[in-house]
N, C-alpha and C positions, 0 to 999 in steps of 0.2 A: 731074708731078702736084703740086698744092699740098696738102700734107699737112694743114695747118690747115683749109683750106676743106673738104676731104673729111671730116675729123673732125667739124667743125661740122655738116655735112650729115647725118652719121650720128647725131649727138646729136639733131638736130631730128627726124629720121625715127623713131628708136627711142623717144624720149621724148614724141613728139607735141607738140612745142613750138610748132608752127604759125608758124615763121619767127622765133621769139624768139632763136634762136642767132645770127642775123645781126648782133646787137648785142654778141655776146660778144668779149672780147679774151683774150690769153694769161693775163691775171691774173684772169679771171672764175672765182670759186670754183664748184665743182660739188657734191661730196658734202656734204650738210648744208645747202646753199644753194638747191638746186633740188629742190622737193618731189617731182617726177616721178622723180628718180634714187633709187630704192629698191633693195633687194637683187635683186629680180627684174629690174629694169631694167639693173643692172650685168651680170648674166649675159647678157641680150640684147645689150647693148653689146659685150661681149667677143666673142660669137659673130659679130656683124655685122662688127666690126673684123677678125676672123680671115678671114671670107669675102671682104670687100672688098679687103683688103690682101694676102691670101695667105700669112699666117703662122699659127703655132700658139702659143697661150699656155698655159704650164704653170701648175698651181694655185699653186706656190710663187713665181711671178713677180708675183702680184697681191696688193696690199694697199691700204689706204685712201689711201696717198700717191699712187698712180697716178691716182686720181680726185679729187685735192685741187683741181685747177684745170684750165682748158682747157690751159694750158701744160704741166702735168705729164703730161696724157693725150697731147698731141701729141708730147712728148718720148719717151714710152714707145713710141708707134707708130713714130717715126723710129728708135729704137734697135732695135726688132724688125725693121724693114725693112733696116737696115744689116747685120743679121745674125749 
C-alpha cells in the first residue's frame, strides 16, 4: 500500500477537496493553510485514518505538529502502522 497516496485520498474525501490533494507533496502545509481543515475535520480525519489503516490513536498522541504538513501526517500514519 502506498501510504502517501492513501493519506491524500483520505484528505480529499474527508475535507471535500474535489481532487485538490492530487497536487499535494510531502511539504504541503495542512493546518492553518487549508481552510477546510478545522477542528471538526481533524476529528473526522483521525477517525477515518483509524478505520482505513486499522490502528487506534490515543488523545495524547495528537497535537498540531501531526497535521503541520502532508509529510508529518504520512510519517505519523507510518509510525502507527509500524507499531
